N, C-alpha and C positions, 0 to 999 in steps of 0.2 A: 536567060538565067542559067539553064542547064549547060549551055555551051560555055559560059564563063566558068562554071564550076569544073567542067571537064578540062578546060585550059589550065586552071589552077592545079588540078590533080596531076596533069601531065608535067607541069613544071616541078612539082614536088617529087615526082618519081624520077625525074632526070637529075635532081640534085643528090639523091641518095648515093649513087655510085661515086660521085665526087667526094662526098663525106667519107665513104669507105676508103677511097684512095688516099685521102689525107691522113686517115687513121693508120693505114698501112705504112705510109711514108714516115709518120712519127715513130712507129714501132721499129722500122728499119734504121732510123736515125739513132734510136736508143741502142739497138744491137751494134751499130757501127761504133759507137762510143765504147761499148764493152769490149769489142774486139781490138780496138786501138789501145785500150788499157792493157790487154793481155800482151799485145805486141811490144809495148813499152815497158812491161814489167821485168825488172832485172832478175827476179827470181823464177821467171818462166823458163822452161827448158826450150832448146832450139825447136823441138818437135811441136811444142805448144805454140810457139811464135809462128812457125810455118803454118800450122792449122788455123791460127788466127788470121794470118795473111790470106789464106785461101778463102776463109769465110768472109772476110772483108771484101775480097774481090767479087764474090757472089752477091753480097749486099749492094755493092756499088753498081753492079750490072742491073739488079732489080730496081734500084732507085732511078737509074737512067731510063729504064723502060717506063716507069711510072711518070716520070717528068716529061716524057715526049708524047 
């Protein structure tokens, strides 16, 4: 009985990081959309667009790390 409980607890512990990774991935997807909107905004200055592109590159790198 205790062995079974311990196995269940271990499975629960191992799923938490996955949930956290999925939350982070969702957050990065939201930020990615925001940066893409800045880049495509006709009223954005060239420096705002460049900063958006730089942030987008960083977001894409982090997303790639999370997905591998």
